[in-house]
Z-matrix of the N, CA and C atoms (Angstrom, degrees):
N
C 1 1.453
C 2 1.517 1 108.14
N 3 1.314 2 116.40 1 131.08
C 4 1.456 3 119.17 2 177.84
C 5 1.533 4 109.82 3 -87.45
N 6 1.312 5 115.21 4 173.78
C 7 1.468 6 121.34 5 -175.95
C 8 1.523 7 111.47 6 -59.99
N 9 1.326 8 117.87 7 -42.64
C 10 1.465 9 121.29 8 -177.87
C 11 1.529 10 110.39 9 -63.46
N 12 1.315 11 117.78 10 -42.94
C 13 1.469 12 121.15 11 178.58
C 14 1.520 13 110.67 12 -63.56
N 15 1.324 14 116.94 13 -40.53
C 16 1.467 15 120.49 14 178.60
C 17 1.525 16 110.47 15 -63.53
N 18 1.324 17 116.09 16 -44.63
C 19 1.467 18 119.77 17 179.11
C 20 1.524 19 111.66 18 -63.41
N 21 1.317 20 116.89 19 -37.64
C 22 1.469 21 119.87 20 177.98
C 23 1.527 22 110.65 21 -64.82
N 24 1.319 23 117.16 22 -40.56
C 25 1.463 24 119.64 23 178.87
C 26 1.527 25 110.87 24 -66.34
N 27 1.316 26 116.77 25 -39.37
C 28 1.464 27 120.53 26 177.77
C 29 1.526 28 110.05 27 -64.93
N 30 1.320 29 116.95 28 -44.70
C 31 1.469 30 121.58 29 178.06
C 32 1.521 31 110.83 30 -60.03
N 33 1.316 32 116.42 31 -41.22
C 34 1.466 33 120.77 32 178.89
C 35 1.530 34 111.09 33 -62.83
N 36 1.323 35 116.08 34 -42.69
C 37 1.470 36 120.29 35 179.07
C 38 1.528 37 110.75 36 -63.71
N 39 1.324 38 116.96 37 -43.60
C 40 1.465 39 120.39 38 179.22
C 41 1.526 40 111.92 39 -65.93
N 42 1.326 41 116.29 40 -39.74
C 43 1.468 42 120.21 41 178.69
C 44 1.521 43 111.30 42 -63.32
N 45 1.322 44 116.67 43 -41.91
C 46 1.469 45 120.86 44 178.41
C 47 1.525 46 110.24 45 -63.39
N 48 1.325 47 116.76 46 -39.21
C 49 1.467 48 120.63 47 178.08
C 50 1.529 49 110.60 48 -65.12
N 51 1.334 50 116.67 49 -47.42
C 52 1.471 51 120.92 50 -179.56
C 53 1.520 52 111.95 51 -62.37
N 54 1.323 53 116.95 52 -33.83
C 55 1.468 54 120.97 53 -179.18
C 56 1.521 55 112.54 54 -82.28
N 57 1.312 56 116.96 55 -3.33
C 58 1.466 57 120.14 56 -178.59
C 59 1.514 58 113.25 57 78.62
N 60 1.317 59 117.18 58 13.27
C 61 1.463 60 121.36 59 -179.73
C 62 1.526 61 112.35 60 -86.79
N 63 1.336 62 116.90 61 -11.44
C 64 1.466 63 122.06 62 178.94
C 65 1.522 64 108.50 63 -144.48
N 66 1.316 65 116.19 64 145.93
C 67 1.458 66 119.52 65 175.75
C 68 1.529 67 109.53 66 -84.01
N 69 1.328 68 116.52 67 172.95
C 70 1.462 69 121.24 68 -176.04
C 71 1.523 70 111.52 69 -61.35
N 72 1.309 71 117.25 70 -41.91
C 73 1.468 72 120.41 71 -179.19
C 74 1.530 73 111.17 72 -60.35
N 75 1.319 74 117.00 73 -43.62
C 76 1.465 75 121.11 74 178.71
C 77 1.519 76 110.49 75 -65.64
N 78 1.317 77 116.82 76 -41.86
C 79 1.460 78 121.47 77 178.06
C 80 1.533 79 110.23 78 -59.93
N 81 1.329 80 116.95 79 -48.17
C 82 1.463 81 121.22 80 179.37
C 83 1.524 82 111.32 81 -60.93
N 84 1.322 83 117.01 82 -41.70
C 85 1.462 84 121.60 83 -179.03
C 86 1.530 85 110.38 84 -63.32
N 87 1.330 86 116.70 85 -43.14
C 88 1.468 87 120.35 86 179.85
C 89 1.529 88 111.32 87 -65.76
N 90 1.316 89 116.99 88 -41.08
C 91 1.462 90 120.67 89 179.21
C 92 1.522 91 110.48 90 -66.90
N 93 1.327 92 116.83 91 -44.94
C 94 1.464 93 120.77 92 178.71
C 95 1.528 94 110.66 93 -59.84
N 96 1.328 95 117.11 94 -41.57
C 97 1.469 96 121.01 95 179.28
C 98 1.522 97 111.09 96 -63.95
N 99 1.323 98 117.37 97 -41.12
C 100 1.467 99 120.57 98 179.51
C 101 1.524 100 110.87 99 -64.29
N 102 1.321 101 116.64 100 -44.29
C 103 1.460 102 120.28 101 -178.75
C 104 1.525 103 110.76 102 -67.14
N 105 1.320 104 117.18 103 -42.85
C 106 1.473 105 119.75 104 179.11
C 107 1.518 106 111.81 105 -65.02
N 108 1.318 107 117.13 106 -40.38
C 109 1.464 108 119.73 107 177.67
C 110 1.522 109 109.77 108 -63.48
N 111 1.311 110 117.27 109 -45.14
C 112 1.463 111 121.48 110 177.41
C 113 1.524 112 110.56 111 -57.76
N 114 1.319 113 117.28 112 -46.42
C 115 1.463 114 121.95 113 -176.23
C 116 1.517 115 113.44 114 -67.71
N 117 1.313 116 117.71 115 -26.84
C 118 1.463 117 119.41 116 -176.57
C 119 1.516 118 113.38 117 -97.87
N 120 1.322 119 117.75 118 0.81
C 121 1.462 120 120.36 119 -179.57
C 122 1.523 121 112.42 120 -116.25
N 123 1.327 122 116.68 121 34.00
C 124 1.453 123 119.85 122 178.18
C 125 1.517 124 110.56 123 -65.23
N 126 1.320 125 114.97 124 141.26
C 127 1.460 126 120.83 125 171.05
C 128 1.522 127 107.09 126 -93.79
N 129 1.290 128 115.85 127 153.74
C 130 1.456 129 119.08 128 174.96
C 131 1.503 130 113.19 129 98.87
N 132 1.302 131 114.90 130 -147.63
C 133 1.462 132 122.52 131 -169.31
C 134 1.532 133 114.40 132 -87.32
N 135 1.318 134 118.39 133 -14.31
C 136 1.463 135 120.08 134 -175.20
C 137 1.518 136 111.37 135 -99.90
N 138 1.330 137 115.30 136 151.44
C 139 1.458 138 122.28 137 177.44
C 140 1.517 139 108.75 138 -135.30
N 141 1.314 140 115.47 139 163.85
C 142 1.468 141 120.58 140 175.78
C 143 1.525 142 108.78 141 -89.79
N 144 1.319 143 115.71 142 139.85
C 145 1.466 144 123.02 143 178.04
C 146 1.521 145 108.77 144 -128.47
N 147 1.337 146 115.99 145 139.14
C 148 1.470 147 121.47 146 175.87
C 149 1.520 148 107.40 147 -108.62
N 150 1.332 149 115.62 148 130.73
C 151 1.460 150 121.29 149 179.19
C 152 1.524 151 110.45 150 -93.72
N 153 1.318 152 115.62 151 162.28
C 154 1.459 153 119.94 152 176.89
C 155 1.530 154 111.41 153 -64.66
N 156 1.316 155 117.81 154 -12.47
C 157 1.463 156 122.26 155 175.41
C 158 1.529 157 111.52 156 -80.77
N 159 1.370 158 116.05 157 -10.30
C 160 1.457 159 121.06 158 -176.66
C 161 1.517 160 112.60 159 94.68
N 162 1.310 161 117.04 160 -8.90
C 163 1.460 162 122.60 161 -179.76
C 164 1.527 163 109.69 162 -73.95
N 165 1.325 164 116.31 163 138.37
C 166 1.460 165 121.64 164 175.69
C 167 1.518 166 108.07 165 -114.83
N 168 1.330 167 115.52 166 129.06
C 169 1.461 168 121.64 167 179.45
C 170 1.519 169 109.45 168 -129.37
N 171 1.318 170 115.99 169 163.71
C 172 1.462 171 121.87 170 174.83
C 173 1.523 172 106.77 171 -112.87
N 174 1.334 173 115.68 172 129.14
C 175 1.460 174 120.33 173 -176.81
C 176 1.529 175 109.86 174 -153.25
N 177 1.327 176 114.95 175 166.05
C 178 1.461 177 120.97 176 -179.74
C 179 1.520 178 112.34 177 -84.85
N 180 1.343 179 117.90 178 -16.20
C 181 1.467 180 121.29 179 -178.45
C 182 1.523 181 109.95 180 -155.36
N 183 1.336 182 115.65 181 166.71
C 184 1.469 183 119.37 182 176.42
C 185 1.523 184 110.61 183 -61.57
N 186 1.325 185 116.26 184 -40.70
C 187 1.466 186 119.98 185 -179.83
C 188 1.527 187 110.74 186 -59.73
N 189 1.319 188 116.14 187 -47.65
C 190 1.462 189 120.22 188 178.55
C 191 1.529 190 110.42 189 -63.26
N 192 1.319 191 117.43 190 -38.35
C 193 1.465 192 121.02 191 178.65
C 194 1.532 193 110.37 192 -62.36
N 195 1.334 194 116.97 193 -44.86
C 196 1.477 195 119.76 194 178.22
C 197 1.526 196 110.89 195 -60.34
N 198 1.331 197 116.68 196 -41.93
C 199 1.470 198 120.45 197 179.41
C 200 1.525 199 110.90 198 -62.74
N 201 1.329 200 116.41 199 -43.57
C 202 1.476 201 120.03 200 179.45
C 203 1.523 202 110.83 201 -63.37
N 204 1.345 203 117.27 202 -42.12
C 205 1.465 204 120.56 203 178.93
C 206 1.524 205 109.74 204 -63.07
N 207 1.339 206 117.23 205 -42.70
C 208 1.478 207 120.01 206 177.82
C 209 1.520 208 110.71 207 -58.62
N 210 1.323 209 116.71 208 -43.56
C 211 1.475 210 120.67 209 179.92
C 212 1.527 211 112.03 210 -63.54
N 213 1.333 212 116.65 211 -38.59
C 214 1.461 213 120.79 212 -175.85
C 215 1.518 214 113.74 213 -81.91
N 216 1.333 215 117.62 214 -28.27
C 217 1.464 216 119.71 215 -171.60
C 218 1.516 217 114.43 216 -121.38
N 219 1.301 218 118.86 217 -9.63
C 220 1.467 219 122.74 218 -173.93
C 221 1.526 220 112.58 219 64.78
N 222 1.341 221 117.73 220 18.82
C 223 1.465 222 121.29 221 175.38
C 224 1.528 223 107.95 222 -70.38
N 225 1.324 224 117.33 223 137.70
C 226 1.467 225 121.20 224 -177.53
C 227 1.523 226 113.03 225 -71.24
N 228 1.323 227 117.01 226 -50.73
C 229 1.468 228 120.90 227 -175.58
C 230 1.523 229 109.98 228 -140.03
N 231 1.325 230 117.32 229 71.08
C 232 1.469 231 119.18 230 -177.75
C 233 1.527 232 111.91 231 -68.56
N 234 1.308 233 115.30 232 147.08
C 235 1.455 234 122.04 233 171.84
C 236 1.517 235 106.46 234 -97.62
N 237 1.336 236 117.41 235 134.38
C 238 1.456 237 121.10 236 -179.99
C 239 1.523 238 110.30 237 -123.60
N 240 1.326 239 114.15 238 150.63
C 241 1.457 240 121.18 239 178.05
C 242 1.517 241 108.96 240 -135.46
N 243 1.319 242 115.49 241 133.88
C 244 1.462 243 119.68 242 179.06
C 245 1.516 244 110.15 243 -68.26
N 246 1.318 245 116.26 244 136.56
C 247 1.461 246 120.35 245 177.72
C 248 1.516 247 108.60 246 -120.05
N 249 1.329 248 115.67 247 160.85
C 250 1.455 249 120.18 248 179.40
C 251 1.509 250 112.55 249 67.76
N 252 1.329 251 116.93 250 42.03
C 253 1.463 252 120.84 251 179.15
C 254 1.505 253 110.90 252 -53.41
N 255 1.306 254 116.49 253 139.50
C 256 1.450 255 121.82 254 178.54
C 257 1.490 256 110.93 255 -86.48
């Protein structure tokens, strides 16, 4: 999914919420799904990684992913796993 498609899905979820066609939980679920799909379908050299802290980052390698998680969460030695395998 490209950025424009993700934004359209998010806009659709927000519009449904504003119109009373969806509750907040459904709106949040749709937005979360759009963002996660976007994050796990990167083209190129970067991939999405999920840490044992629950944090998801995009990085070029596991090492870089661990460093990013440490920066974002102050975790000492996070374990990361690649998600959205191609």
